[in-house]
Predicted model as a PDB file, atoms N, CA, C, CB and O in Angstrom, pLDDT in the B-factor column:
MODEL        1                                                                  
ATOM      1  N   MET A   1     115.006  77.349  97.664  1.00 70.00           N  
ATOM      2  CA  MET A   1     113.631  77.613  98.043  1.00 70.00           C  
ATOM      3  C   MET A   1     112.945  76.317  98.458  1.00 70.00           C  
ATOM      4  CB  MET A   1     112.870  78.282  96.890  1.00 70.00           C  
ATOM      5  O   MET A   1     113.373  75.215  98.113  1.00 70.00           O  
ATOM      6  N   TYR A   2     111.883  76.492  99.200  1.00 74.00           N  
ATOM      7  CA  TYR A   2     111.156  75.341  99.718  1.00 74.00           C  
ATOM      8  C   TYR A   2     110.617  74.464  98.587  1.00 74.00           C  
ATOM      9  CB  TYR A   2     110.011  75.803 100.613  1.00 74.00           C  
ATOM     10  O   TYR A   2     110.723  73.239  98.651  1.00 74.00           O  
ATOM     11  N   GLY A   3     110.052  75.069  97.575  1.00 84.00           N  
ATOM     12  CA  GLY A   3     109.475  74.291  96.468  1.00 84.00           C  
ATOM     13  C   GLY A   3     110.503  73.448  95.751  1.00 84.00           C  
ATOM     14  O   GLY A   3     110.216  72.319  95.355  1.00 84.00           O  
ATOM     15  N   GLU A   4     111.704  73.985  95.579  1.00 89.00           N  
ATOM     16  CA  GLU A   4     112.762  73.232  94.902  1.00 89.00           C  
ATOM     17  C   GLU A   4     113.139  71.985  95.694  1.00 89.00           C  
ATOM     18  CB  GLU A   4     113.997  74.115  94.693  1.00 89.00           C  
ATOM     19  O   GLU A   4     113.378  70.928  95.111  1.00 89.00           O  
ATOM     20  N   SER A   5     113.192  72.104  97.012  1.00 91.00           N  
ATOM     21  CA  SER A   5     113.538  70.936  97.820  1.00 91.00           C  
ATOM     22  C   SER A   5     112.458  69.865  97.723  1.00 91.00           C  
ATOM     23  CB  SER A   5     113.750  71.341  99.282  1.00 91.00           C  
ATOM     24  O   SER A   5     112.758  68.674  97.800  1.00 91.00           O  
ATOM     25  N   ARG A   6     111.209  70.278  97.557  1.00 89.00           N  
ATOM     26  CA  ARG A   6     110.107  69.301  97.430  1.00 89.00           C  
ATOM     27  C   ARG A   6     110.237  68.501  96.137  1.00 89.00           C  
ATOM     28  CB  ARG A   6     108.733  70.019  97.469  1.00 89.00           C  
ATOM     29  O   ARG A   6     109.876  67.325  96.094  1.00 89.00           O  
ATOM     30  N   VAL A   7     110.750  69.132  95.092  1.00 91.00           N  
ATOM     31  CA  VAL A   7     110.976  68.427  93.824  1.00 91.00           C  
ATOM     32  C   VAL A   7     112.169  67.489  93.982  1.00 91.00           C  
ATOM     33  CB  VAL A   7     111.216  69.437  92.651  1.00 91.00           C  
ATOM     34  O   VAL A   7     112.112  66.340  93.544  1.00 91.00           O  
ATOM     35  N   ILE A   8     113.239  67.958  94.596  1.00 92.00           N  
ATOM     36  CA  ILE A   8     114.453  67.158  94.755  1.00 92.00           C  
ATOM     37  C   ILE A   8     114.177  65.872  95.529  1.00 92.00           C  
ATOM     38  CB  ILE A   8     115.536  67.973  95.465  1.00 92.00           C  
ATOM     39  O   ILE A   8     114.684  64.812  95.162  1.00 92.00           O  
ATOM     40  N   VAL A   9     113.388  65.948  96.584  1.00 92.00           N  
ATOM     41  CA  VAL A   9     113.111  64.745  97.387  1.00 92.00           C  
ATOM     42  C   VAL A   9     111.987  63.893  96.797  1.00 92.00           C  
ATOM     43  CB  VAL A   9     112.750  65.142  98.812  1.00 92.00           C  
ATOM     44  O   VAL A   9     111.644  62.847  97.347  1.00 92.00           O  
ATOM     45  N   GLY A  10     111.419  64.341  95.686  1.00 92.00           N  
ATOM     46  CA  GLY A  10     110.390  63.554  95.012  1.00 92.00           C  
ATOM     47  C   GLY A  10     108.996  63.696  95.582  1.00 92.00           C  
ATOM     48  O   GLY A  10     108.118  62.892  95.269  1.00 92.00           O  
ATOM     49  N   ALA A  11     108.771  64.709  96.419  1.00 93.00           N  
ATOM     50  CA  ALA A  11     107.451  64.899  97.018  1.00 93.00           C  
ATOM     51  C   ALA A  11     106.461  65.533  96.036  1.00 93.00           C  
ATOM     52  CB  ALA A  11     107.567  65.766  98.267  1.00 93.00           C  
ATOM     53  O   ALA A  11     105.252  65.332  96.154  1.00 93.00           O  
ATOM     54  N   HIS A  12     106.978  66.301  95.062  1.00 93.00           N  
ATOM     55  CA  HIS A  12     106.125  66.967  94.078  1.00 93.00           C  
ATOM     56  C   HIS A  12     106.824  66.998  92.731  1.00 93.00           C  
ATOM     57  CB  HIS A  12     105.768  68.399  94.533  1.00 93.00           C  
ATOM     58  O   HIS A  12     108.047  66.895  92.639  1.00 93.00           O  
ATOM     59  N   TRP A  13     106.019  67.141  91.695  1.00 94.00           N  
ATOM     60  CA  TRP A  13     106.559  67.400  90.368  1.00 94.00           C  
ATOM     61  C   TRP A  13     106.832  68.894  90.258  1.00 94.00           C  
ATOM     62  CB  TRP A  13     105.580  66.916  89.245  1.00 94.00           C  
ATOM     63  O   TRP A  13     106.237  69.696  90.979  1.00 94.00           O  
ATOM     64  N   GLN A  14     107.727  69.263  89.361  1.00 94.00           N  
ATOM     65  CA  GLN A  14     108.038  70.684  89.160  1.00 94.00           C  
ATOM     66  C   GLN A  14     106.793  71.465  88.765  1.00 94.00           C  
ATOM     67  CB  GLN A  14     109.123  70.851  88.086  1.00 94.00           C  
ATOM     68  O   GLN A  14     106.621  72.615  89.171  1.00 94.00           O  
ATOM     69  N   SER A  15     105.917  70.838  87.968  1.00 96.00           N  
ATOM     70  CA  SER A  15     104.694  71.536  87.551  1.00 96.00           C  
ATOM     71  C   SER A  15     103.790  71.834  88.750  1.00 96.00           C  
ATOM     72  CB  SER A  15     103.929  70.697  86.510  1.00 96.00           C  
ATOM     73  O   SER A  15     103.085  72.843  88.752  1.00 96.00           O  
ATOM     74  N   ASP A  16     103.801  70.964  89.772  1.00 94.00           N  
ATOM     75  CA  ASP A  16     103.029  71.224  90.994  1.00 94.00           C  
ATOM     76  C   ASP A  16     103.548  72.463  91.702  1.00 94.00           C  
ATOM     77  CB  ASP A  16     103.085  70.015  91.942  1.00 94.00           C  
ATOM     78  O   ASP A  16     102.778  73.319  92.138  1.00 94.00           O  
ATOM     79  N   VAL A  17     104.865  72.543  91.807  1.00 94.00           N  
ATOM     80  CA  VAL A  17     105.495  73.682  92.479  1.00 94.00           C  
ATOM     81  C   VAL A  17     105.225  74.965  91.701  1.00 94.00           C  
ATOM     82  CB  VAL A  17     107.017  73.456  92.631  1.00 94.00           C  
ATOM     83  O   VAL A  17     104.908  76.000  92.287  1.00 94.00           O  
ATOM     84  N   ASP A  18     105.353  74.892  90.376  1.00 95.00           N  
ATOM     85  CA  ASP A  18     105.093  76.072  89.547  1.00 95.00           C  
ATOM     86  C   ASP A  18     103.651  76.545  89.686  1.00 95.00           C  
ATOM     87  CB  ASP A  18     105.401  75.769  88.082  1.00 95.00           C  
ATOM     88  O   ASP A  18     103.394  77.744  89.794  1.00 95.00           O  
ATOM     89  N   ALA A  19     102.709  75.599  89.683  1.00 96.00           N  
ATOM     90  CA  ALA A  19     101.290  75.953  89.816  1.00 96.00           C  
ATOM     91  C   ALA A  19     101.016  76.573  91.183  1.00 96.00           C  
ATOM     92  CB  ALA A  19     100.399  74.709  89.609  1.00 96.00           C  
ATOM     93  O   ALA A  19     100.245  77.527  91.292  1.00 96.00           O  
ATOM     94  N   GLY A  20     101.645  76.034  92.222  1.00 94.00           N  
ATOM     95  CA  GLY A  20     101.476  76.585  93.569  1.00 94.00           C  
ATOM     96  C   GLY A  20     101.998  78.009  93.667  1.00 94.00           C  
ATOM     97  O   GLY A  20     101.380  78.867  94.298  1.00 94.00           O  
ATOM     98  N   ARG A  21     103.136  78.250  93.040  1.00 95.00           N  
ATOM     99  CA  ARG A  21     103.698  79.606  93.059  1.00 95.00           C  
ATOM    100  C   ARG A  21     102.798  80.578  92.305  1.00 95.00           C  
ATOM    101  CB  ARG A  21     105.111  79.614  92.448  1.00 95.00           C  
ATOM    102  O   ARG A  21     102.604  81.714  92.738  1.00 95.00           O  
ATOM    103  N   LEU A  22     102.252  80.138  91.187  1.00 97.00           N  
ATOM    104  CA  LEU A  22     101.355  80.991  90.406  1.00 97.00           C  
ATOM    105  C   LEU A  22     100.095  81.322  91.203  1.00 97.00           C  
ATOM    106  CB  LEU A  22     100.979  80.307  89.077  1.00 97.00           C  
ATOM    107  O   LEU A  22      99.662  82.473  91.247  1.00 97.00           O  
ATOM    108  N   ALA A  23      99.513  80.299  91.833  1.00 98.00           N  
ATOM    109  CA  ALA A  23      98.303  80.519  92.632  1.00 98.00           C  
ATOM    110  C   ALA A  23      98.594  81.450  93.811  1.00 98.00           C  
ATOM    111  CB  ALA A  23      97.742  79.173  93.143  1.00 98.00           C  
ATOM    112  O   ALA A  23      97.797  82.337  94.118  1.00 98.00           O  
ATOM    113  N   ALA A  24      99.733  81.246  94.467  1.00 97.00           N  
ATOM    114  CA  ALA A  24     100.097  82.099  95.603  1.00 97.00           C  
ATOM    115  C   ALA A  24     100.331  83.534  95.152  1.00 97.00           C  
ATOM    116  CB  ALA A  24     101.350  81.557  96.304  1.00 97.00           C  
ATOM    117  O   ALA A  24      99.947  84.473  95.848  1.00 97.00           O  
ATOM    118  N   SER A  25     100.955  83.710  93.998  1.00 97.00           N  
ATOM    119  CA  SER A  25     101.198  85.057  93.475  1.00 97.00           C  
ATOM    120  C   SER A  25      99.894  85.781  93.183  1.00 97.00           C  
ATOM    121  CB  SER A  25     102.050  84.991  92.210  1.00 97.00           C  
ATOM    122  O   SER A  25      99.752  86.968  93.478  1.00 97.00           O  
ATOM    123  N   ALA A  26      98.946  85.061  92.604  1.00 98.00           N  
ATOM    124  CA  ALA A  26      97.647  85.660  92.291  1.00 98.00           C  
ATOM    125  C   ALA A  26      96.907  86.038  93.578  1.00 98.00           C  
ATOM    126  CB  ALA A  26      96.791  84.688  91.444  1.00 98.00           C  
ATOM    127  O   ALA A  26      96.317  87.115  93.666  1.00 98.00           O  
ATOM    128  N   ALA A  27      96.941  85.153  94.565  1.00 98.00           N  
ATOM    129  CA  ALA A  27      96.266  85.436  95.832  1.00 98.00           C  
ATOM    130  C   ALA A  27      96.915  86.629  96.538  1.00 98.00           C  
ATOM    131  CB  ALA A  27      96.296  84.195  96.746  1.00 98.00           C  
ATOM    132  O   ALA A  27      96.218  87.490  97.073  1.00 98.00           O  
ATOM    133  N   TYR A  28      98.228  86.677  96.537  1.00 97.00           N  
ATOM    134  CA  TYR A  28      98.965  87.782  97.157  1.00 97.00           C  
ATOM    135  C   TYR A  28      98.613  89.108  96.490  1.00 97.00           C  
ATOM    136  CB  TYR A  28     100.482  87.533  97.073  1.00 97.00           C  
ATOM    137  O   TYR A  28      98.354  90.105  97.164  1.00 97.00           O  
ATOM    138  N   ALA A  29      98.607  89.108  95.168  1.00 98.00           N  
ATOM    139  CA  ALA A  29      98.278  90.331  94.425  1.00 98.00           C  
ATOM    140  C   ALA A  29      96.849  90.780  94.724  1.00 98.00           C  
ATOM    141  CB  ALA A  29      98.455  90.106  92.909  1.00 98.00           C  
ATOM    142  O   ALA A  29      96.595  91.971  94.910  1.00 98.00           O  
ATOM    143  N   ARG A  30      95.931  89.840  94.770  1.00 98.00           N  
ATOM    144  CA  ARG A  30      94.525  90.165  95.042  1.00 98.00           C  
ATOM    145  C   ARG A  30      94.358  90.736  96.446  1.00 98.00           C  
ATOM    146  CB  ARG A  30      93.642  88.918  94.873  1.00 98.00           C  
ATOM    147  O   ARG A  30      93.665  91.736  96.631  1.00 98.00           O  
ATOM    148  N   LEU A  31      94.987  90.107  97.432  1.00 97.00           N  
ATOM    149  CA  LEU A  31      94.877  90.585  98.807  1.00 97.00           C  
ATOM    150  C   LEU A  31      95.398  92.010  98.953  1.00 97.00           C  
ATOM    151  CB  LEU A  31      95.632  89.660  99.746  1.00 97.00           C  
ATOM    152  O   LEU A  31      94.846  92.803  99.716  1.00 97.00           O  
ATOM    153  N   HIS A  32      96.445  92.327  98.231  1.00 97.00           N  
ATOM    154  CA  HIS A  32      97.044  93.649  98.370  1.00 97.00           C  
ATOM    155  C   HIS A  32      96.297  94.748  97.606  1.00 97.00           C  
ATOM    156  CB  HIS A  32      98.466  93.600  97.903  1.00 97.00           C  
ATOM    157  O   HIS A  32      96.751  95.891  97.544  1.00 97.00           O  
ATOM    158  N   THR A  33      95.163  94.392  97.035  1.00 98.00           N  
ATOM    159  CA  THR A  33      94.266  95.398  96.461  1.00 98.00           C  
ATOM    160  C   THR A  33      93.063  95.625  97.379  1.00 98.00           C  
ATOM    161  CB  THR A  33      93.792  94.965  95.051  1.00 98.00           C  
ATOM    162  O   THR A  33      92.216  96.476  97.107  1.00 98.00           O  
ATOM    163  N   SER A  34      92.998  94.860  98.465  1.00 98.00           N  
ATOM    164  CA  SER A  34      91.880  94.945  99.400  1.00 98.00           C  
ATOM    165  C   SER A  34      92.211  95.896 100.550  1.00 98.00           C  
ATOM    166  CB  SER A  34      91.527  93.550  99.945  1.00 98.00           C  
ATOM    167  O   SER A  34      93.137  95.642 101.321  1.00 98.00           O  
ATOM    168  N   GLU A  35      91.465  96.975 100.663  1.00 98.00           N  
ATOM    169  CA  GLU A  35      91.698  97.936 101.744  1.00 98.00           C  
ATOM    170  C   GLU A  35      91.449  97.285 103.104  1.00 98.00           C  
ATOM    171  CB  GLU A  35      90.792  99.176 101.573  1.00 98.00           C  
ATOM    172  O   GLU A  35      92.140  97.595 104.074  1.00 98.00           O  
ATOM    173  N   ARG A  36      90.484  96.398 103.181  1.00 97.00           N  
ATOM    174  CA  ARG A  36      90.201  95.708 104.442  1.00 97.00           C  
ATOM    175  C   ARG A  36      91.409  94.869 104.883  1.00 97.00           C  
ATOM    176  CB  ARG A  36      88.948  94.810 104.296  1.00 97.00           C  
ATOM    177  O   ARG A  36      91.801  94.899 106.049  1.00 97.00           O  
ATOM    178  N   PHE A  37      91.989  94.125 103.942  1.00 97.00           N  
ATOM    179  CA  PHE A  37      93.169  93.323 104.249  1.00 97.00           C  
ATOM    180  C   PHE A  37      94.338  94.210 104.673  1.00 97.00           C  
ATOM    181  CB  PHE A  37      93.565  92.470 103.037  1.00 97.00           C  
ATOM    182  O   PHE A  37      95.017  93.920 105.658  1.00 97.00           O  
ATOM    183  N   LEU A  38      94.569  95.286 103.930  1.00 98.00           N  
ATOM    184  CA  LEU A  38      95.690  96.168 104.238  1.00 98.00           C  
ATOM    185  C   LEU A  38      95.538  96.807 105.616  1.00 98.00           C  
ATOM    186  CB  LEU A  38      95.815  97.251 103.173  1.00 98.00           C  
ATOM    187  O   LEU A  38      96.527  96.979 106.328  1.00 98.00           O  
ATOM    188  N   GLU A  39      94.314  97.161 105.997  1.00 97.00           N  
ATOM    189  CA  GLU A  39      94.077  97.721 107.328  1.00 97.00           C  
ATOM    190  C   GLU A  39      94.376  96.682 108.409  1.00 97.00           C  
ATOM    191  CB  GLU A  39      92.621  98.220 107.453  1.00 97.00           C  
ATOM    192  O   GLU A  39      94.979  97.002 109.433  1.00 97.00           O  
ATOM    193  N   GLN A  40      93.956  95.444 108.179  1.00 97.00           N  
ATOM    194  CA  GLN A  40      94.246  94.381 109.135  1.00 97.00           C  
ATOM    195  C   GLN A  40      95.753  94.146 109.266  1.00 97.00           C  
ATOM    196  CB  GLN A  40      93.546  93.087 108.713  1.00 97.00           C  
ATOM    197  O   GLN A  40      96.244  93.868 110.360  1.00 97.00           O  
ATOM    198  N   MET A  41      96.478  94.256 108.166  1.00 97.00           N  
ATOM    199  CA  MET A  41      97.933  94.108 108.212  1.00 97.00           C  
ATOM    200  C   MET A  41      98.566  95.250 109.003  1.00 97.00           C  
ATOM    201  CB  MET A  41      98.515  94.062 106.787  1.00 97.00           C  
ATOM    202  O   MET A  41      99.497  95.027 109.777  1.00 97.00           O  
ATOM    203  N   ARG A  42      98.063  96.475 108.812  1.00 97.00           N  
ATOM    204  CA  ARG A  42      98.578  97.606 109.582  1.00 97.00           C  
ATOM    205  C   ARG A  42      98.366  97.377 111.085  1.00 97.00           C  
ATOM    206  CB  ARG A  42      97.891  98.918 109.136  1.00 97.00           C  
ATOM    207  O   ARG A  42      99.253  97.644 111.896  1.00 97.00           O  
ATOM    208  N   LEU A  43      97.185  96.883 111.437  1.00 96.00           N  
ATOM    209  CA  LEU A  43      96.899  96.606 112.842  1.00 96.00           C  
ATOM    210  C   LEU A  43      97.775  95.484 113.380  1.00 96.00           C  
ATOM    211  CB  LEU A  43      95.431  96.248 113.022  1.00 96.00           C  
ATOM    212  O   LEU A  43      98.237  95.548 114.520  1.00 96.00           O  
ATOM    213  N   ALA A  44      98.003  94.475 112.581  1.00 97.00           N  
ATOM    214  CA  ALA A  44      98.858  93.355 113.006  1.00 97.00           C  
ATOM    215  C   ALA A  44     100.298  93.820 113.213  1.00 97.00           C  
ATOM    216  CB  ALA A  44      98.815  92.215 111.965  1.00 97.00           C  
ATOM    217  O   ALA A  44     100.956  93.412 114.169  1.00 97.00           O  
ATOM    218  N   ARG A  45     100.778  94.668 112.322  1.00 97.00           N  
ATOM    219  CA  ARG A  45     102.143  95.204 112.485  1.00 97.00           C  
ATOM    220  C   ARG A  45     102.260  96.034 113.760  1.00 97.00           C  
ATOM    221  CB  ARG A  45     102.536  96.064 111.264  1.00 97.00           C  
ATOM    222  O   ARG A  45     103.247  95.935 114.489  1.00 97.00           O  
ATOM    223  N   LEU A  46     101.244  96.851 114.020  1.00 97.00           N  
ATOM    224  CA  LEU A  46     101.235  97.665 115.233  1.00 97.00           C  
ATOM    225  C   LEU A  46     101.232  96.767 116.465  1.00 97.00           C  
ATOM    226  CB  LEU A  46     100.013  98.608 115.251  1.00 97.00           C  
ATOM    227  O   LEU A  46     101.992  96.996 117.406  1.00 97.00           O  
ATOM    228  N   GLU A  47     100.384  95.751 116.459  1.00 97.00           N  
ATOM    229  CA  GLU A  47     100.321  94.834 117.591  1.00 97.00           C  
ATOM    230  C   GLU A  47     101.669  94.140 117.797  1.00 97.00           C  
ATOM    231  CB  GLU A  47      99.209  93.792 117.378  1.00 97.00           C  
ATOM    232  O   GLU A  47     102.146  94.025 118.926  1.00 97.00           O  
ATOM    233  N   TYR A  48     102.275  93.683 116.712  1.00 98.00           N  
ATOM    234  CA  TYR A  48     103.573  93.016 116.830  1.00 98.00           C  
ATOM    235  C   TYR A  48     104.624  93.955 117.421  1.00 98.00           C  
ATOM    236  CB  TYR A  48     104.037  92.504 115.458  1.00 98.00           C  
ATOM    237  O   TYR A  48     105.368  93.580 118.328  1.00 98.00           O  
ATOM    238  N   ARG A  49     104.674  95.177 116.895  1.00 97.00           N  
ATOM    239  CA  ARG A  49     105.666  96.142 117.392  1.00 97.00           C  
ATOM    240  C   ARG A  49     105.477  96.393 118.892  1.00 97.00           C  
ATOM    241  CB  ARG A  49     105.560  97.476 116.612  1.00 97.00           C  
ATOM    242  O   ARG A  49     106.454  96.505 119.633  1.00 97.00           O  
ATOM    243  N   CYS A  50     104.238  96.478 119.329  1.00 97.00           N  
ATOM    244  CA  CYS A  50     103.971  96.704 120.750  1.00 97.00           C  
ATOM    245  C   CYS A  50     104.369  95.483 121.580  1.00 97.00           C  
ATOM    246  CB  CYS A  50     102.484  97.033 120.971  1.00 97.00           C  
ATOM    247  O   CYS A  50     105.009  95.626 122.621  1.00 97.00           O  
ATOM    248  N   LYS A  51     104.005  94.319 121.138  1.00 96.00           N  
ATOM    249  CA  LYS A  51     104.311  93.091 121.884  1.00 96.00           C  
ATOM    250  C   LYS A  51     105.810  92.809 121.916  1.00 96.00           C  
ATOM    251  CB  LYS A  51     103.574  91.901 121.270  1.00 96.00           C  
ATOM    252  O   LYS A  51     106.317  92.265 122.896  1.00 96.00           O  
ATOM    253  N   ALA A  52     106.521  93.176 120.848  1.00 98.00           N  
ATOM    254  CA  ALA A  52     107.957  92.921 120.758  1.00 98.00           C  
ATOM    255  C   ALA A  52     108.792  94.018 121.413  1.00 98.00           C  
ATOM    256  CB  ALA A  52     108.360  92.775 119.310  1.00 98.00           C  
ATOM    257  O   ALA A  52     110.018  93.916 121.458  1.00 98.00           O  
ATOM    258  N   GLY A  53     108.139  95.069 121.922  1.00 97.00           N  
ATOM    259  CA  GLY A  53     108.855  96.155 122.568  1.00 97.00           C  
ATOM    260  C   GLY A  53     109.545  97.093 121.587  1.00 97.00           C  
ATOM    261  O   GLY A  53     110.512  97.766 121.947  1.00 97.00           O  
ATOM    262  N   LEU A  54     109.060  97.141 120.358  1.00 97.00           N  
ATOM    263  CA  LEU A  54     109.663  97.976 119.322  1.00 97.00           C  
ATOM    264  C   LEU A  54     108.869  99.244 119.031  1.00 97.00           C  
ATOM    265  CB  LEU A  54     109.811  97.184 118.059  1.00 97.00           C  
ATOM    266  O   LEU A  54     109.309 100.090 118.252  1.00 97.00           O  
ATOM    267  N   ALA A  55     107.713  99.377 119.649  1.00 97.00           N  
ATOM    268  CA  ALA A  55     106.812 100.491 119.335  1.00 97.00           C  
ATOM    269  C   ALA A  55     107.282 101.791 119.966  1.00 97.00           C  
ATOM    270  CB  ALA A  55     105.398 100.175 119.804  1.00 97.00           C  
ATOM    271  O   ALA A  55     107.858 101.812 121.054  1.00 97.00           O  
ATOM    272  N   THR A  56     107.018 102.868 119.250  1.00 97.00           N  
ATOM    273  CA  THR A  56     107.258 104.201 119.794  1.00 97.00           C  
ATOM    274  C   THR A  56     106.164 104.498 120.825  1.00 97.00           C  
ATOM    275  CB  THR A  56     107.280 105.289 118.655  1.00 97.00           C  
ATOM    276  O   THR A  56     105.144 103.810 120.856  1.00 97.00           O  
ATOM    277  N   PRO A  57     106.366 105.501 121.655  1.00 97.00           N  
ATOM    278  CA  PRO A  57     105.297 105.869 122.608  1.00 97.00           C  
ATOM    279  C   PRO A  57     103.966 106.190 121.905  1.00 97.00           C  
ATOM    280  CB  PRO A  57     105.738 107.080 123.444  1.00 97.00           C  
ATOM    281  O   PRO A  57     102.899 105.844 122.411  1.00 97.00           O  
ATOM    282  N   ALA A  58     104.032 106.842 120.757  1.00 97.00           N  
ATOM    283  CA  ALA A  58     102.803 107.159 120.017  1.00 97.00           C  
ATOM    284  C   ALA A  58     102.121 105.884 119.528  1.00 97.00           C  
ATOM    285  CB  ALA A  58     103.114 108.085 118.822  1.00 97.00           C  
ATOM    286  O   ALA A  58     100.895 105.786 119.563  1.00 97.00           O  
ATOM    287  N   GLU A  59     102.902 104.911 119.076  1.00 96.00           N  
ATOM    288  CA  GLU A  59     102.324 103.641 118.625  1.00 96.00           C  
ATOM    289  C   GLU A  59     101.709 102.882 119.795  1.00 96.00           C  
ATOM    290  CB  GLU A  59     103.392 102.774 117.936  1.00 96.00           C  
ATOM    291  O   GLU A  59     100.636 102.293 119.663  1.00 96.00           O  
ATOM    292  N   GLN A  60     102.386 102.897 120.933  1.00 96.00           N  
ATOM    293  CA  GLN A  60     101.844 102.235 122.126  1.00 96.00           C  
ATOM    294  C   GLN A  60     100.516 102.851 122.537  1.00 96.00           C  
ATOM    295  CB  GLN A  60     102.841 102.318 123.288  1.00 96.00           C  
ATOM    296  O   GLN A  60      99.574 102.142 122.892  1.00 96.00           O  
ATOM    297  N   LYS A  61     100.449 104.171 122.486  1.00 96.00           N  
ATOM    298  CA  LYS A  61      99.216 104.874 122.846  1.00 96.00           C  
ATOM    299  C   LYS A  61      98.094 104.511 121.868  1.00 96.00           C  
ATOM    300  CB  LYS A  61      99.446 106.409 122.858  1.00 96.00           C  
ATOM    301  O   LYS A  61      96.963 104.257 122.283  1.00 96.00           O  
ATOM    302  N   ALA A  62      98.409 104.487 120.577  1.00 95.00           N  
ATOM    303  CA  ALA A  62      97.411 104.144 119.555  1.00 95.00           C  
ATOM    304  C   ALA A  62      96.924 102.701 119.761  1.00 95.00           C  
ATOM    305  CB  ALA A  62      98.007 104.320 118.120  1.00 95.00           C  
ATOM    306  O   ALA A  62      95.734 102.415 119.628  1.00 95.00           O  
ATOM    307  N   TYR A  63      97.840 101.818 120.080  1.00 95.00           N  
ATOM    308  CA  TYR A  63      97.473 100.416 120.280  1.00 95.00           C  
ATOM    309  C   TYR A  63      96.560 100.272 121.498  1.00 95.00           C  
ATOM    310  CB  TYR A  63      98.736  99.543 120.451  1.00 95.00           C  
ATOM    311  O   TYR A  63      95.564  99.550 121.446  1.00 95.00           O  
ATOM    312  N   LYS A  64      96.895 100.952 122.583  1.00 94.00           N  
ATOM    313  CA  LYS A  64      96.065 100.885 123.781  1.00 94.00           C  
ATOM    314  C   LYS A  64      94.667 101.428 123.512  1.00 94.00           C  
ATOM    315  CB  LYS A  64      96.717 101.658 124.924  1.00 94.00           C  
ATOM    316  O   LYS A  64      93.677 100.901 124.021  1.00 94.00           O  
ATOM    317  N   LYS A  65      94.595 102.478 122.713  1.00 94.00           N  
ATOM    318  CA  LYS A  65      93.294 103.066 122.354  1.00 94.00           C  
ATOM    319  C   LYS A  65      92.459 102.070 121.541  1.00 94.00           C  
ATOM    320  CB  LYS A  65      93.495 104.379 121.549  1.00 94.00           C  
ATOM    321  O   LYS A  65      91.246 101.980 121.731  1.00 94.00           O  
ATOM    322  N   LEU A  66      93.096 101.334 120.648  1.00 90.00           N  
ATOM    323  CA  LEU A  66      92.388 100.357 119.813  1.00 90.00           C  
ATOM    324  C   LEU A  66      91.878  99.175 120.640  1.00 90.00           C  
ATOM    325  CB  LEU A  66      93.308  99.852 118.695  1.00 90.00           C  
ATOM    326  O   LEU A  66      90.843  98.585 120.328  1.00 90.00           O  
ATOM    327  N   ARG A  67      92.608  98.845 121.682  1.00 88.00           N  
ATOM    328  CA  ARG A  67      92.267  97.675 122.498  1.00 88.00           C  
ATOM    329  C   ARG A  67      91.065  97.926 123.407  1.00 88.00           C  
ATOM    330  CB  ARG A  67      93.463  97.267 123.340  1.00 88.00           C  
ATOM    331  O   ARG A  67      90.491  96.972 123.932  1.00 88.00           O  
ATOM    332  N   LYS A  68      90.672  99.181 123.605  1.00 80.00           N  
ATOM    333  CA  LYS A  68      89.548  99.497 124.507  1.00 80.00           C  
ATOM    334  C   LYS A  68      88.238  99.273 123.840  1.00 80.00           C  
ATOM    335  CB  LYS A  68      89.623 100.923 124.992  1.00 80.00           C  
ATOM    336  O   LYS A  68      87.190  99.488 124.449  1.00 80.00           O  
TER     337      LYS A  68                                                      
ENDMDL                                                                          
END                                                                             
């Protein structure tokens, strides 16, 4: 993992990496309780699928409707 390499090269102490992981876990958990955040993620996934050419025709239509 990225954090482990930072400890190995001496860029951080293990406690720094542990604290960062804890803070990130708390932020991740909090964001995933937010309906606003989850809706934005759904829209981002739809946009990505359309831009990457992975969207179904129904998804493409929904995306075009949102863009107007």
